[in-house]
C-alpha positions in Angstrom: 12.0 95.9 -36.9 14.7 97.0 -39.3 17.8 99.0 -38.6 19.0 102.2 -40.2 22.6 103.0 -41.1 23.0 104.8 -37.8 21.5 101.9 -35.8 18.0 103.2 -35.1 15.1 100.7 -34.9 12.3 101.4 -37.4 9.1 99.5 -38.1 8.9 98.2 -41.6 8.2 94.7 -42.9 10.6 94.7 -45.9 14.3 95.5 -45.9 14.0 97.6 -49.0 11.6 100.4 -49.6 10.7 100.8 -53.3 12.1 104.0 -54.8 14.2 104.6 -51.7 16.4 101.5 -51.4 17.6 99.4 -48.4 16.6 100.9 -45.1 20.0 100.0 -43.7 21.6 102.4 -46.2 19.6 105.4 -44.8 20.2 107.3 -41.6 17.2 107.7 -39.3 17.0 111.4 -40.2 17.2 110.6 -44.0 14.6 107.9 -43.7 12.2 110.3 -41.8 12.7 112.8 -44.6 12.3 110.3 -47.5 9.8 107.9 -46.0 8.0 109.8 -43.2 5.4 106.9 -43.0 8.0 104.6 -41.5 7.9 105.1 -37.8 10.7 104.6 -35.3 10.1 101.8 -32.8 9.7 104.4 -30.1 7.0 106.2 -32.0 5.2 103.0 -32.8 5.2 101.9 -29.2 3.8 105.3 -28.1 1.0 104.9 -30.7 0.2 101.5 -29.2 -0.7 103.0 -25.8 -1.8 100.2 -23.5 -2.0 97.4 -26.2 0.0 94.2 -26.1 2.7 94.3 -28.8 4.5 91.7 -30.8 7.9 93.2 -31.8 9.4 91.1 -34.6 13.1 91.6 -35.2 13.9 90.9 -38.8 17.4 89.4 -39.3 17.8 87.1 -42.3 21.0 86.3 -44.1 19.0 86.9 -47.3 18.3 90.6 -46.5 20.7 93.5 -47.1 20.5 94.4 -43.3 21.7 91.0 -42.2 23.3 91.5 -38.8 25.1 88.3 -37.5 26.1 90.2 -34.4 22.4 91.0 -33.6 23.2 94.7 -32.9 19.6 95.7 -33.6 18.4 93.6 -30.7 20.3 95.8 -28.3 18.6 98.9 -29.7 15.2 97.3 -29.6 15.8 96.2 -26.0 16.8 99.8 -25.1 13.7 101.2 -26.7 11.4 98.6 -25.0 13.0 99.4 -21.6 12.4 103.1 -22.2 8.8 102.4 -23.1 8.5 100.8 -19.6 6.0 98.0 -20.4 8.1 94.9 -20.8 5.1 92.8 -19.6 3.2 94.0 -22.7 5.7 92.8 -25.2 6.5 89.6 -27.0 9.8 89.9 -28.9 9.9 87.5 -31.8 12.1 86.6 -34.8 12.5 83.8 -37.4 16.2 83.8 -36.4 16.8 81.6 -33.3 20.1 83.4 -32.6 18.3 86.7 -32.5 15.8 85.7 -29.8 18.6 83.9 -27.9 20.5 87.2 -27.9 17.4 89.0 -26.8 17.0 86.6 -23.8 20.6 87.2 -22.9 20.2 91.0 -23.0 16.8 91.2 -21.4 15.7 88.1 -19.5 12.6 90.0 -18.4 11.2 90.2 -21.9 9.1 87.3 -23.3 10.6 86.0 -26.5 9.1 83.8 -29.2 10.3 81.9 -32.2 8.5 82.4 -35.5 8.6 79.3 -37.8 7.3 78.4 -41.2 5.2 75.4 -42.0 7.6 72.7 -40.6 6.0 70.4 -38.0 5.5 72.9 -35.3 5.5 70.4 -32.4 9.1 69.5 -33.2 10.1 73.1 -32.3 8.5 73.0 -28.9 11.5 71.5 -27.0 14.0 74.1 -28.4 11.7 77.0 -27.4 11.1 75.6 -23.9 14.7 74.7 -23.3 15.8 78.2 -24.4 13.5 79.8 -21.8 11.4 81.4 -24.6 7.7 82.1 -23.9 6.1 81.2 -27.2 6.2 79.3 -30.4 4.7 81.0 -33.4 4.3 78.7 -36.4 2.6 79.7 -39.7 -1.1 78.8 -39.7 -0.5 76.2 -42.4 1.4 74.1 -39.8 -1.7 73.9 -37.7 -4.2 72.4 -40.1 -6.5 69.7 -38.8 -5.5 67.8 -35.7 -2.0 69.4 -35.7 -3.5 72.5 -34.0 -4.7 70.7 -30.9 -1.7 68.4 -30.7 0.8 71.3 -31.0 -1.2 73.4 -28.4 -1.1 70.4 -26.0 2.6 69.9 -26.5 3.4 73.6 -26.1 1.3 73.9 -22.9 2.8 70.7 -21.5 6.2 72.3 -22.0 5.1 75.6 -20.3 5.0 77.8 -23.4 2.3 79.5 -25.4 1.3 78.7 -29.0 0.4 81.6 -31.3 0.1 81.6 -35.1 0.3 83.9 -38.1 -1.4 85.2 -40.3 -5.0 84.4 -39.7 -7.5 86.8 -41.3 -10.6 84.6 -41.5 -12.9 84.6 -38.4 -13.9 80.9 -38.9 -10.3 79.9 -38.9 -9.6 82.0 -35.8 -12.5 80.3 -34.0 -11.2 76.8 -35.0 -7.7 77.7 -33.7 -9.1 79.1 -30.4 -11.1 75.9 -29.9 -8.0 73.9 -30.6 -6.3 75.6 -27.6 -4.1 78.3 -29.2 -3.2 81.2 -27.1 -3.4 83.9 -29.8 -3.2 84.8 -33.4 -1.5 87.4 -35.5 -3.8 89.0 -38.1 -4.0 91.8 -40.6 -7.7 92.2 -39.7 -8.0 92.9 -36.0 -11.3 94.7 -36.7 -12.8 91.5 -38.3 -11.3 89.0 -35.8 -11.9 90.8 -32.5 -15.2 89.1 -31.9 -14.1 85.8 -33.4 -11.3 85.2 -30.9 
């Protein structure tokens, strides 16, 4: 999720669209006109139908849309409540303050912390103590025996362990066998049978 100049939540990975500029400098109407392929969160949720959805709120100090007050979270929560399927959402972020704000605004939503390749098991206590539902380390943090050990630690703490980004079916099978609860992939078509 990214925010527009007028506070709308839109679905785009990067803060800047080549040839258009920072999303945060565009109003929702201007963005729809200049980049009609960038959907609002509401439109994306409607397209998902009955699917389970990971909604990642981007909020990094390195990006032009950095929002230390986490105002985008309130908009995302409002859109998710309007969608009416809180049980089908995992709201995630790399920013721990962002998911903490989400928990404060919407304790009914499951939240998860995305982490890079640090020792993932070390993040388990913070996730569990904060009431978050899931830890999502990068797949490189779950190589070898680390996958099963981290899954065991997460489950013992009462949280789920998911990972990103896994596009190889053999890797997906290895992680499933290690006890992970899910994966994030660019290739759902290729991995549907592997998980």
